[in-house]
N, C-alpha and C positions, 0 to 999 in steps of 0.2 A: 425308627425308634430313637428317641432323643437320649442324651447322656443321662438325664434324670431317670428315664425308664430303665436303662441298663443298671444304674446304681441301685435303684429300688429292687431290681431283679437279683442283683448280687447280694444285697443285704437281706432280702427276703429268703434267698437260697440259704444263707448262713443260718437264719432263724429257723427255717424248716429243717435243716440238717441237725440243728440242736435238738429239736423235737424227736426226730427219727433216732438220733443217737440215744436220747433218754429212753425211748421205747425199747431200743435194742439193748439197753443196759451197758452201753459203751462209755464208761465214766471218763476215760482219758480223752476221747474225742469231744465229749460234751465240754470238758474243761478247756480245751484248746479253742473250740468255737466260741464259747462264752468270752474267753480272753480276747479273741479277735473282735467280737462285737463291742466289748467294753472299750477297746482301743479306738475303734471307729467312733463310738459315741463320745469318748473323751476328746478326740480331735474336733468333732462337730461342736462340742461345748466350748472348747478353747477358741475356735475360729468364729463362733457364733453364726455358723451357716451350715446348710446341708452339703455334705461332700458329694462331688461328682464322681463318676466312675474312676477316673485316673487318680483322684485323691484317695479313694477307698483302696485301690490297687497299691498305691504308694504306702498306705498304712500296713497292708499285708506284706509288702516287699520288705519294709523296715523290720517287721517282726521276724521274717525269715532270716534277714541279715543278722539281727541280734542273736538269734538262736545258733546260727553258724559260728559267730564269734564266741558265744558261751560254750558251745561244744568244743571248740578249739582250746579254750582255757581249761575246761574240764579234762580234756585229753592230756594236756600238759600236767595236770594234777593227778593223773591216773585214776580218775573217777569215772570208770566206764558206765556205771549205772546212770549217772547224770548225762553222759554223752548219749546213751541210748534214748533217754527221755527227750533231750533236745532234738535228736534226729527224728524221733516219732512225731514231735510237734511240727518239724519242718515238712515232713511228708504230708500231714494233714493240711497245713497252710498252703502248700504248693498246688493242691488240687483246685484252689480258687484263683490261681494266677495263670495268665496265658503261657503257652509253651514258648520257651526261649528260642530265639532265632538260631539257626545253624551257623556254623563258622562261615560258610560260603555266603549266606544271606547277610551276615554282619559285614563282611568285607565289601560286598556289593553295595550295601547301604552307605558305608563310610565313603567309598569312591563316588557314589552318586551325590551325596551331600557336599563333599568337597568341590566337585565339579559344578554343581548347581549354584553354590555360593561364591564360586571363583576364589576360594580360599587358597592362600599361597604362603602364609607365614604363621608363626606361633601366636601372633596377636589375634588371629582369626579363630583360635581354639574355642573360645566361649560361644561364638556364633555357631560353629560347626557342631559342638556337643549339644547345644540347645535344640538345633534342628534334628539331630539324630534322636534325641529324647522324644521329640514331638512325633517324628515319623516312625519310631520304633514301637510305639504304643505299649510300652511296658515290657516288651519282649527282648530288650537289649540290656545287658549288664554294662552300664556306663563305666564302672570302675575297671572292668577288664579291657575295654576298647580305648580308654583315654590314652594309653601309651602308644597304641597303633596310630591314633589320630595325630598325636604330638609328633611322632616320627615322620608321618607323611607330610606334615607342615614345616618340617625343617628344610632350610635352604640346601640345595644339593650342590 
């Protein structure tokens, strides 16, 4: 299966799930899925190309991140109704993303990449993070592991 086949499958799955949610009368789910499809379509229009699987996943990951940030702000503002709404949207969007790597898998990947690239200094940080992103297949939270990578590349 090529990347395009997977992309079509994911986009088609979103479209089919919108239809199913409409039939089930689940207005909240319909709203989230339509928002996701609109974001994907907007990205395609902006870039003037059909997105591959990783780009579609990237759009969904960005949407999840935005909702986490919004929920945090709503929490500070004591708007629990809006926090609940954001969290419900996160739950729906996460069903379309791959399961995140476990802590052990992440540590192992970091060690493997640093060794493979013979990275030894903070100047290698960009190469290491790029390779982790590539090998992690969307299952690694780069924001969470960048500190770990940086500390591993510090001279001892």
